[in-house]
N, C-alpha and C positions, 0 to 999 in steps of 0.2 A: 923580429918582424914587427913587434909593437913595443911601445914604451909608454912611460907615464904621460908623455906629451902627445901621444897619438890621439887624434880627435875621433869622435864617433863616425864622422863622415869618411875619414881615412880608413878606419877599420872596415867600414861597409865596402869600400872599393877593393880592399885587400881580400875580403871574403869572396867577392866576385872574381877577382884575379885568380884565386886558388881553384875555383870551379872551372874557369876557362883552361887553366894549365892541365888539369886532370882530364877534362873533357876532350881537349885537343889530342892528348896523348893516348887516350883510351885506358892505358895502364902505365903508371910511372912510379919510379922508386922515390923514396924520401930524399936521397942524395941529389937526384936529378931535379927535384922540386927546389931544393936549396940553391942549386946552381942557377936555375931560372930566376929565383928571387934576387940573387946577388946582382943580376944583370937587368932587372926590371926597372922601368922608368918611374915606378911608384916608390922605388927604394933609392932615394937620392944619396944616402950615406953608404950604400952597398953593404948594409949590415947582414949578419947571418940570420938564419931562420932556425931558432932552437926547436928541438923536438917537442918540448912542452908547449911552445907557442903554436906549433903546427897542429897538435892535438886539440888545443883550445879553439882554434879556428874551425876545425872539423866539427867539434861539438856545437859551435855557434851556428854553422851552416845547417846542421840537422834540426836544431831547436828553432831557428828563425824561419827556415824555408822547407824543411822536410827533405833536404838533400843530404843523403847519407854517404859518407866516404868510407869505403871498406878496404881491407888489405888482404892480399893473397896469404894463405896460411902456410905456403911452402914456396920453394924456388927463389924467385927474385924479390919476393915480398913487396910487390908493387901495389900502389893505391889506385882505386877506380871508383866511379860513381855507381852505387848499387841501384838496381832497378831503373836504369836510365830511361828506358822506353816509357815507363810510367809517367815521366815528367810531361809527356805530350798530352796526358789526360788531366793534368793539373794546371789550371790557368796561372796561379801564382808562380809556381816553379818555372813554367814555360816563359813567363814574363821576365823573371829574374835572369834566365839564361840568354834570352833573345835581346832584351832591352839593355840591361845593365852591363852585360858582357860586351856589347857593342861599344859602349862608352869607354870601357877599359881598353878595348882593342885600339880605339883611336888614340888613346894616351900612349899605348905601347908602340904603335907603328907610326914613325914620322912620315913614311911614304904616303900614308892615307890622309894626313892632315891637309885640309883644304879640299879634299876630294869627296868627303862625306860630311854632311851637316845634320845634326840632330838638335831638336829644341831642348832647351834647358828647363827642367822642372823647377818652378819658382822656389819651392820650399827647400830644395837641395835634399840631402840625406841625413843631416844631423838629427833633426827632430823625428824623422821617420824611424831611425834606429832606436831612439829612446822610447818611442811609443810602442814599437814592436815588442821590446823587452817588457814594458809595463803591461801590455795586453797578455803576454805569456805568463807573467808572474802575478797577474791580478793586483797590480799596485796602482794606487791613485796617483794622479799627476797634477801639479800646480802649473797653470799656464798664464801668460799675459797675452791677451787676444786683442787685436786691433780691428774694430768694427769700421769698415770702409764707408758705410752708409752715413753714419753720424759722426765719424771721426774720433770716437772715444776709444780708450784703451782700458780693458777690464781684466782684473786678476780673478781667476776661477780655479776651483778644485774639481777635477772631473775624474770619472771612472771610465777609461777607454775600453770600448767593446770591440771595434773593428776599424780597419783602414780601407779606404776605397779610392781608387784612381779613376778620375773622370776628366776627359779633355785635358790631359797632361797636367792635372793638378791633383795633389793628394789631399784627402779629407779624413778626419777621424770622427767616427760616431761615438759619442760618449754620453754618460749620464752626468748631468750637472748637479752637484750636490746642493748648490744654492737655489737653482730653479726647480729642482726635483723633477726633472724631465729629461728625455733624450734630446741632445743637440748635436748638430753637425758643424765641425770647425775646419776651415781651410788651413792647411799647414803653412801656406805662404803668408797667412795673417797672424800666425803665432810668433810672438817676438821673443818669448822666454818659455822654457819647458823644463820642469824639474820633477823627477820621480820622488815620491814621498814614501815613508815607511809604512803608512797605513794601507791595509789590503781591503779588497771588496769582493763581493760575490755577484756573479752574473745571474740575472733573473732566469730561472729554469724555463720560463715560457718564451724567452727570446730566441729567435731563430734567424741567424745572419743571412741565410739564403733567401728567406721569404720577406725580410724587412724591406728590401728594395724591389722585390719582385714585381709589384704593380706599377713601378715608376720608371720614367724614362732616364733620369739622371740622378742627381743628388738631392733634389728638392722633394721632401716627403711631407705630404699633407693628406691626412686621412679624411678630411672634410671634402676633398675632391672626389667625385663619383667615379667608380670603376665602370668603364663602358667600352663598347666596340668603336674603334676609330677606323675609318676607311679613307685612304689617300689615293689620289690619281697622280702618278709620277711620270713625267715626260722622259723620253729617251734623250740624252744618255744618262740622266740623273738616276733612272731606275736601275741601271747597271751598278752604280755606286752603292745604292741602297741594298741591292741584292748581294753584293760582295762583302759589305760591312753593315749588317743589320743594326737597326736602331734599338731593338728590344727583342727579348727572347720569344715573345708571342707573335712576332712578325710572320705573316704568311702572304705569299704572292698568289692572289686568287684569279687574276686575269692578266694575260700578256698579249700585246699586239706589237706591230712594228713601230708604232708611234709612242706608246705609253704602256704602263703596267698599273694594276690596281693592287694595293697592299692593304692588308687588314691587321689591326692590332687589338689587343685587349689590355688596356692600361688606364691609369688615372692621368688625364691630360693637365699636368701642373704647368705653372708659368714658364718654366724653362723649355718645356716641350712646345708651348704656344709660340715663344720667341723664336726658337729654331725653325719652326714651320714658316714663320713670317720671313725669315732670312732666305728661305728657299723658294718663295713665291716669285714668279708664277710656275716654276718648274714642278713644284709640288703644291697641289690644291686639296683642300679638305672636302670630301663628299658627304661624310657624316661623322659625328652628329652635328646638327645645326648650331648647337651652343658653342662647339669648338670653332666652327666656321666663323661665327660671330666674333669670338675672341681674337682670332687671327686678323680679321678685318679691322677690328679696333686698333690693333698694334700697327697695321699698315697705314691706317688713316692718321694716327698720331705721328708716325714717321714722316708722312707727306706734309703734315702741318709744320713740323719742325724744319723741313727743307725749304718750305715756302715762307717761313717766318711768321706764320699765323699765330 
């Protein structure tokens, strides 16, 4: 199923293929998995799936995503996903099954091609897989990063802490050894990525859940004040916000036929301000005044650009 020429991206797709095969069957024998692999569109050479490779992929699935493949101890000795229902309570594993398996389904089924369209994640999966393994093994990584703002390319050695998916883009939060501080790097801007032999330790005070807790997206600035934000959202925009909340603190405190009032507790960083301006006038800031002023500044600057001032 894999070879010396198999890329990290191809391995990633095959891991998800294996999840899908077992998930669809509920329980399935090793021989039946082999037959499905021989006929898979991912297997251009129609190669065999050695038992050793199969077990290696099962271990990788558990290590990378916490998806454990178990086998019956008697009877047909079929394989199944252990504690499958628990996946619904785990955002990462649910994302893996829902999002990535859809991509493989489209590759497997020619009848669906042209019937379903999904956006391509700019970074692909090659660096994602490398960084996942580096995070798991606490291995430092050397990257070549392209700064879009000034056009420079810089080589850095980083200690990757976590991965975050935001607006269809992957980011890695890492400690920069040169800058001696935490930095966020977009994977689509990483041109080269190499795992090093040196290991690192994670700060015991660091908590992945709380690091982004006060923020809307990926922009983290502790100098921005944590405060209550109140928005007036017109119908039907309020329905979208209700079905896909912007932040875990979001509360709908008033509802009418024409609009809803939503309350947040967060740090209104620049990315939040910009997205609010994009939704104007369907979404208006009621408080705080400072945020209302920031959104107005963005809108005025946009108007000047349009008018050529």
